[in-house]
C-alpha positions in Angstrom: -21.4 12.4 -1.6 -18.2 10.6 -0.7 -15.4 12.7 0.6 -12.0 12.1 -0.9 -9.0 14.2 0.2 -5.5 13.6 -0.9 -3.3 15.4 1.7 0.3 14.9 0.7 2.3 15.1 3.9 5.9 14.4 4.7 6.8 11.9 7.4 8.3 14.7 9.4 5.0 16.6 9.4 3.2 13.5 10.3 5.5 12.9 13.2 4.8 16.4 14.6 1.1 16.2 13.9 0.7 12.9 15.8 3.1 13.6 18.6 1.6 12.6 21.9 -1.5 10.9 20.3 -0.4 7.3 20.4 -2.4 6.6 23.6 -5.6 8.2 22.4 -8.6 6.0 21.7 -8.9 5.3 18.0 -12.0 7.2 17.5 -11.5 10.2 19.8 -10.4 12.7 17.1 -12.2 11.2 14.1 -15.7 10.4 15.3 -18.4 12.8 14.2 -20.7 11.9 17.0 -20.2 14.3 20.0 -22.0 12.0 22.3 -19.6 9.1 21.7 -22.0 7.0 19.7 -20.3 5.2 16.8 -23.0 4.9 14.2 -21.6 3.9 10.8 -24.2 5.9 8.9 -23.5 9.1 10.9 -19.7 9.1 11.1 -16.9 9.7 8.6 -14.3 6.9 8.6 -10.7 8.1 8.0 -8.8 5.8 5.6 -5.0 6.3 5.2 -3.1 5.3 2.1 0.2 5.6 0.2 1.1 8.5 -2.1 2.8 6.7 -5.0 2.0 3.0 -5.6 0.8 3.0 -9.1 -1.6 1.6 -10.2 -3.1 1.1 -6.7 -2.8 4.7 -5.6 -1.2 7.7 -7.4 -2.0 11.1 -8.8 -3.0 11.3 -12.4 -2.0 14.0 -15.0 -5.0 16.2 -13.9 -3.9 16.1 -10.2 -6.6 13.7 -9.1 -5.8 10.9 -6.6 -6.7 7.7 -8.4 -6.0 4.0 -8.5 -7.3 0.5 -7.8 -7.4 0.9 -4.0 -9.0 4.4 -4.4 -11.7 3.0 -6.6 -12.3 -0.1 -4.6 -12.9 2.0 -1.4 -15.2 4.3 -3.3 -17.2 1.4 -4.6 -17.4 -0.4 -1.3 -18.4 2.8 0.5 -21.2 3.3 -2.0 -22.3 -0.3 -1.7 -22.3 -0.2 2.2 -23.5 3.4 2.6 -20.8 4.9 4.7 -18.9 8.2 4.5 -15.1 8.4 4.5 -12.1 10.6 4.0 -9.1 9.1 2.2 -5.8 10.7 3.3 -2.8 10.2 1.1 0.1 10.1 3.6 2.8 7.7 2.4 3.4 4.1 3.5 5.1 4.6 6.8 3.0 7.6 7.8 -0.2 5.7 7.0 0.8 3.0 9.4 1.7 5.6 12.0 -1.6 7.4 11.6 -3.6 4.1 12.2 -1.4 3.2 15.2 -1.8 6.7 16.7 -5.6 6.7 16.3 -5.6 9.4 13.6 -7.0 7.1 11.0 -9.4 4.2 11.3 -7.9 2.0 8.6 -5.4 1.7 5.8 -5.4 0.5 2.2 -2.1 0.7 0.4 -1.3 -2.6 -1.3 -0.6 -4.2 2.0 0.2 -7.9 1.8 -1.6 -10.1 4.3 1.2 -12.0 6.2 1.4 -13.9 9.5 4.2 -11.6 10.7 2.0 -8.5 10.3 -1.0 -10.2 12.0 1.3 -11.1 14.9 2.4 -7.4 15.2 -1.1 -6.1 15.5 -2.4 -5.7 11.9 -6.1 -6.8 11.6 -6.8 -7.6 7.9 -9.9 -7.8 5.7 -10.4 -10.6 3.2 -7.8 -10.4 0.4 -8.8 -8.1 -2.5 -5.9 -8.7 -4.9 -3.2 -11.4 -5.2 0.3 -10.1 -5.9 3.8 -11.6 -6.2 7.1 -9.8 -5.7 10.0 -9.8 -8.2 13.5 -8.5 -8.8 14.1 -5.7 -11.3 17.3 -4.4 -12.9 18.4 -1.8 -15.4 17.4 -2.7 -18.9 21.1 -2.9 -20.0 22.1 -5.1 -17.0 23.6 -8.5 -17.6 22.2 -9.8 -14.3 19.9 -12.7 -15.0 19.2 -14.1 -11.5 20.0 -13.8 -7.8 23.5 -15.2 -8.4 24.4 -12.0 -10.1 23.9 -9.9 -6.9 26.8 -11.2 -4.9 28.7 -8.3 -3.2 26.4 -5.7 -4.8 23.8 -3.2 -3.5 20.1 -3.9 -3.8 17.3 -1.3 -3.2 14.1 -2.0 -1.4 11.2 0.1 0.0 11.1 0.0 3.8 8.7 -2.4 5.6 7.2 -3.9 2.4 7.0 -7.5 1.1 9.5 -6.6 -1.5 11.9 -5.8 1.3 11.1 -9.0 3.1 11.7 -11.0 -0.1 15.1 -9.4 -0.5 16.0 -9.9 3.2 15.1 -13.6 2.8 17.7 -13.9 0.0 20.4 -11.6 1.3 22.6 -14.1 3.2 22.3 -16.8 0.6 23.3 -14.6 -2.3 25.6 -12.2 -0.4 24.3 -8.8 -1.4 23.8 -5.6 0.6 20.4 -3.8 1.1 19.7 0.0 1.0 16.2 1.1 2.2 14.1 3.8 0.7 10.8 5.4 1.8 9.0 5.3 -1.6 9.0 3.4 -4.8 10.1 6.2 -7.2 13.2 6.9 -5.2 14.0 3.2 -5.1 13.6 2.9 -8.9 15.9 6.0 -9.4 18.6 4.3 -7.4 18.6 1.4 -9.8 18.3 3.7 -12.9 21.2 5.9 -11.6 23.5 3.0 -10.7 23.4 3.4 -6.9 21.9 -0.1 -6.8 22.0 -3.0 -9.3 18.5 -4.2 -8.5 15.3 -3.6 -6.5 12.6 -5.8 -5.2 9.0 -4.7 -5.8 5.4 -6.0 -6.1 5.2 -7.4 -9.7 2.0 -5.6 -10.9 3.4 -2.3 -9.5 6.7 -2.8 -11.2 5.2 -3.8 -14.5 2.9 -0.8 -14.5 5.7 1.6 -13.5 8.0 0.5 -16.2 5.3 0.6 -18.9 3.6 3.9 -17.9 6.7 5.7 -16.7 9.0 4.7 -19.5 11.6 3.5 -16.9 14.9 2.1 -18.1 14.3 -1.0 -16.0 13.3 -4.7 -16.7 11.8 -7.4 -14.5 14.2 -10.4 -14.3 12.2 -13.4 -15.5 11.8 -16.2 -13.0 12.4 -14.1 -9.9 8.8 -13.9 -8.7 8.0 -15.5 -5.4 4.7 -17.2 -4.4 3.2 -13.9 -3.2 0.2 -13.2 -1.0 -3.0 -11.2 -1.2 -3.4 -7.5 -0.5 -5.8 -6.6 2.4 -7.5 -3.6 3.9 -6.1 -3.2 7.5 -7.0 -1.8 10.9 -4.8 -1.6 14.0 -7.5 -1.4 16.6 -10.3 -3.9 17.2 -12.7 -1.1 17.9 -12.7 -0.5 14.1 -13.8 -4.0 13.3 -17.1 -2.6 11.9 -15.1 -1.0 9.1 -13.4 -4.3 8.2 -16.8 -6.1 8.2 -18.3 -3.5 5.9 -15.2 -3.7 3.6 -15.6 -7.5 3.4 -19.3 -7.3 2.7 -18.9 -4.6 0.1 -16.0 -6.4 -1.5 -18.1 -9.6 -1.9 -20.9 -7.5 -3.5 -18.8 -5.6 -6.0 -17.1 -8.9 -7.0 -20.6 -10.4 -7.6 -22.0 -7.5 -9.5 -19.0 -7.0 -11.7 -17.8 -3.6 -10.4 -14.6 -5.1 -9.1 -13.7 -6.6 -12.5 -14.4 -3.2 -14.1 -11.9 -1.5 -11.7 -9.2 -4.1 -12.4 -9.7 -3.9 -16.1 -9.5 -0.1 -16.0 -6.0 -0.1 -14.5 -4.5 -3.4 -15.5 -6.3 -4.3 -18.7 
């Protein structure tokens, strides 16, 4: 039976938990094999993820950790026959856990970009194509980037939405405030602390619909986007990426992938 744990931890707790571990080999504290052998069938892979990135990972009304990424990992693990723990840590903490060797890989709606590859991310094949867009309050008269001049814009730290806003900042003359999670970023726009935010389009559309947010996506603000990928930060975990790619191809072929997407996005 697959193991699925949602451990909601603050970044502060993560920093303390991982202090002094950054130089440890990636598998030292997470390999089940006492003799150092790394047999995929005998070990439990630790996969880090975000806490609130609906519909890719979030907690449902019953308190279960669910979402597209959660279901994709479960389906791939079943297809490939490996055990895993999924740890819900938050975006920044998930990255830190992988870099510190406390997790083998990460799935959290992470866009595959050249910049991330150059900084040490090792990606799987893309599993979902997503664009980024600009969102404003539903009573806002802002209809495009020109309406942002001299105003404050909210973004989530180290995301493609943030990168998109940063690429437009100088041209359109707006300021940027960074947040650690999407709900807090949305609240900044709803409450008037920012006039707009930049977010992945499917996430924003789902959040507005399911959360009843007083926000709207500004038509025509989407970029070209890029695919989401599963990521590792240590080449020693390449086996996990290989299994992810093989399993992803299989669940796309047998229809399970389409069922997962239909379940959350319709």
